[in-house]
N, C-alpha and C positions, 0 to 999 in steps of 0.2 A: 801830669804829676811829676814833680822833681824828686830825685833821690836825695835823701838827707846825707849829711857828711858821714854819719855813722854807717849808713847802708852802703855808701861808696866804698868805705874801708872794708866793710863786711864782704862785699862782692869781690873786691880786689884780692883780699887775703884768701878767700875760698877758691877763687879761680886758680891762683898760683898753687895753693896747697893741694888742690884736687889733682893737679898734674903730678905732684910729688907723691901723693897717696897711690895713684895708679902705678907709678914707678916702684914704690915699696911693695905693692902687692905682687908684681912680677918678680922682684928680687926674692921675696919670701917664698913664692912658689918654686923658683929655681933652686933655692937652698934646700927646701923640703924634699925635692926630687933629685938630689945630688948626693955625693959622698959625704957632704957636710951635715946632712940632716940629723944624724944621731948626736953630733957634737953640739949643734945648735939647740936641740931639745934639752940636752944635758945642761947647757948654759941657762936656759929658761927655768929649769928645775932646781938650779943651784940656790940654796938658801943664803940670804944676807940679812944683816940687821943685828940686834942685840936681844939676848934672851931675858935680860933683867926686867924689861917692861913688856915682855911677850910681843916683841916686834921683830921677830926673825921669820921671814917668809921667803918663798921662792921668788925669783926675779919676775916671773909671770904675774904673781899676786901683787907685787909692788906696782907693776904697770897697770893692771886691770882695776885695782882698788885704790892705788895711790895717785898715779898720773891721771887716771880718768876722773878722779875727783876734781882735779884742776880744770879738766875739760868741762865738766858739769858746772863748775864755778863760773866759767865764761858764758856758758849757755844760760845760766841763771841770771847773770848780769844783763845779758841781751834781752831776756824776757822781761825783767823788771824795768829796764830803760824804755822798752817799747810800750809797756803798760802805763808808764808814768808820762812819757813825753813823745812817744813815737807812733808807729802805725797801729798799735793796739790800745792807744790811749782813749779812744772813743768807741762807743758801740757800733757806730756806722762803719768805721774803718776796720774794726776788729771782727765784726760779726761773720763776714764771709770766710776768712781763713780759719776762724774758730769752728764754724759749722763744717767746713770742708775737712779740717783735721779730725774732728769727731767721726765723720763718715769714713775717713781714711784710716782710722784705727779700728772702728767697730766692724766694718764689712770684712777686712782681711782676717780678723780674728775669727769671725763666723765661718768664713770659707775654710780656714785651717782646721777649725774644730769639726767641720762637716767631714773632712777627710780623716781626722785622727782621733775623734772621740772614742774613748774606750780602748785605745791602743797604748803601747809603751811610749809613743811620741806625744801623748795628749798634753803634757806640761809645756810644750813649746808654742802654745797658741799666741804668745806675745811676740814671737819672732817677726812675723810679717807686718806688725803694727808700726814699726819704726821707719823713719826717713833719715837718710844720711845728709846732714846739712851741707857739709863740705863738697861732696860729690855732686849733689843735685844742683847747687848753685854754681859749681864749676862748669857744669854742662850748659846751663842756661846763659852763663856769662860768655861762653864761647860763641854764642849766636850774635853777639854785638848789638848794634842799634836796631836791628830788624825786629826785635821783640820790644813791645811797649814796656816802659819802666814800671807801669802798674802791675804787669804780669810778674816781673821780677820781684817786686815788693810782696805780691800775693804769695809767691812760692816761698820767699824767705820767712814771712810771717807764719805761713802754714807749717813750715819745717820747725820753727821755734815752738809753736803750740804743740806740734806732734811730739817734739822732744820732751816737753813738759809732761805730756801724757805718758810717754815711755818711762820717765822718771817716777811718776806715781805708780805705774804698773810694777816697776822693779821694787819699790818700797813696800807695796801692799801685798803683792802676789808671789814675789820671789825671795821672801824672807823665811828661812826654815825654822829657826828657834830664837825666841826672844830672851835675853838676859836682862831682867828688869832693873837691876841696880845700875848697870851701864846706861840703859835707856833713860832712866830718871836723871842721871848725870848729864846725858845729852840734852834733855829738856832744860836743865838748869843752865847749861852753857848757851843754848839757843835763846833763853830768856835774857841772859846777860847781854848777848849780841844786840838784841832789839832794844834793850834798855840803853845801851850806848848810842843807838840810833836816835832814840827818844830824847836823850840828853844832848843831841847834836854834836857828838864827838866825831871829828872829821879825819883824824889821823888813821890811815889805813892799817898801820901796824897794830893798833889796839883791837882791830877786828881779826887780823891774820892769826895772832897768837891764840886767842880763844878758839878760832876756827880749827887750828891744829889739834887742840884738845877735843873739839867736837868730832873731828874725824876719828880720833883714837877711841873715844867712848862709843861712837856709832859702830865702828868696826868690831868692837868687842861685844856690842849688844845683840848682834845677829842681823841687824838691818844693814843693807849694803852701804858701805862707807861713802860711796860716791854721792849719796844724798846730802852729805855734809857740805859739799860744794854748793848745792842749790840753796840750802838754808843760810849759809854764809853770804851768798850773793844777795839774797833778799833783805839782809840786815844792813848792807852797805848803803850809806846815805846818797841820795841823788837830788836833783832839783829840776825845775822846768825852765830854768833860765838858759838862754842861748849865749849869754855873755860869760858867765862864770862856769868853769869846768868843775863838775862835781867829783867827789871821791870815787863814785861808781864809774864814771867815765874815764878817770885816770887809770883805775885798775883794769878796766876793760881794754883800754888802749895798750897797756903794758903786757896783757896776756895774749893778745891776738897773735903775735909772732911766735912765741914759744909753743902755744897750743897748735897753731896751724902748721908750723914747720918743724916741730919736734915731737910733741906729745901724740898727735894723731898719726903721723908717719910711723912712730915707734909702735903704736898700737896695731897699725895695719901690718907692719913687718913681723910682729911677734904672734899675731892671731890669725894670719892667713897662711901659715906654714903647713899647708896641706899636702901630704904625700898621697899621690893619686894611686888608686887601686880599682880593681874591677867592681868590688862591692860598692864603692862610692859612686861610680858611674851608674850602676844599676839602681842605686838609691834614689836617683832622680825620678824614677818611675814608681818608687814606693810612696805610701801615703804621706810620709814625712816630706819628701822632695816635692811631690805634687802640691801639698798643702802650702809649702813655702813659696813655690813659684807662682801658683794661682793666686795666693794671698797678696804677694807683693805686686804682681802685674795687674791681674784682673780686679783684685780686691781694692787696691789703691785707686785704680782708674774709676771703678764703679762707685765706690764709697765717696770719694771727693766730689765727683760730678753730680751724683744723685743728691747728696746733702746740700750741695751748692744750688742745684736747681730748686729744691724744696724751699730753701731760704729766700731765693729770689722770687719765686712764685708767691710766697707769703709776704713779700715786700719787706722782709727783714734786712735784706742785703741787695746789692746790685753788682753786676759784672764789673771787674776792674776796668778803669777808664781806657777807651780805645782798644779793647780786647774783644776776642770772639770765643765762641764755644769750642772751636777747633783748637785754639791755643790752650783753653782749659783742659782739653783732652791731653794735650802734650804735657801740661803741668802735672796732670794726674798720673801719667806714666813716669815722669821724672821723680815724682814722690815715691815711686816703687823702688828707687835705689836705696835699699835698706843698708847694705854693706856694714860699716863699723857698728852702728847701733844694733842692727839685727844680729850680727855676730856676737856682740856683747850679751844680748838677751839669750842667745843660743847657749853660750857658755854657762849662764846661770840656770838655764832650763835643764841641761843634761850634764851636771857637774862631774859625775864619775864615769859617764859613758863616752870615752874618747872617740870610738868609732862613730857613734851617733853625732857627736859634735862635728866631726870631719864631714860627715854626709850633709849635715845642716849647713856648714860653711860653704860646701861646694854648691849646694842648691841656692844659697844666698848669692854667691858669686855669679852663677848663671842667670838668675832672675834679675839681679842688679844690672848686669851687662845688657840683657835684652831690654830692660826698662829704659836704660840710658840711650841705647841706639834708637828704639822706637820713639821715645819722647823727643830726642834731638831731630829726627827726620820729620816728624809731624810739625814741630815748631818751625823748622827750616822751611818746609813747604808753605806753611801758613804765612810766614813773613814774606816770602816771594810773591804769593798771591795778593797780599796786602799792598805791596809796592806796586804791582801791576794795576790794581784797582785805583790807587791814588794817582798813578800816571794817566789813567784813562779819564 
């Protein structure tokens, strides 16, 4: 199986940005545990914007609600393109990553709930459901040609479907109060966007301008504004032609660099500024920490492989070409790198509880680090064994 041009760009950008993300995490942790911690937090709490249109928010809100909407726009574009013309365009190709992603969301949530049902941490059940696309693909890209392309495509498709699931979870379960006037206005703008698509309008600017209004209305409706990015993405026109570049592909191409090398690093820099304390470390053994770690590592591993096995046994799917169950185990572990997406959901889960947020972030960091190391080692060993078998 050959990688498409888009997947090659996808892997290339995620491999490079993954390294930058790791660097930003270390810088953020250094700042948070230095003399600059208070000044940095003061900067994040500084309100900017204009009061006239109720658009004056702290810097952290602009990053988490504004810049992350652009990230979700790119994710939405990737999902739509793969559904129309790529790896998710047929049931045969899409079924395994879809079943695997469902298992990879369902089982971690169950494990977390088993630890935290009835506690003050119960609302965080969505935290271990997420997979960080950039980090997981960066790790598997570092393994080079020793890993079959089919496994790389499977992980990418799984992460994309997983992110779609996370988006739906955010929209449905992490919305506190609905303001119906703004929500109706959001529906109106969404209808306009899809009408433009139906009328075959191809100028991207005619989608971006209504998209800004959609973000504004959704933000004031109570539904998390990042959903605007996904709705906008699904309205952008695309095609199945390999000759003509569609508006969707143009926009996707233009967003890869700013999202990979600016938006995601900024999010990592501002949301992993954790000041370490004894309570946080002890929090790893609390039900919150155990639920997150077990959910991301064991939940992802079990859920992805169990649901994949069921789909294959029912002859609904087949293993990725030239792959093995050992490599599937490695992929299941890499999908446990929750990081940015898990942190994002943790912030929504415990909006006012800063200490709980920090404990959740620390548990996510530990779980993601362990998942990355274990997944990398298993895939590395499996690739060496495969080379030895081929030589013999």
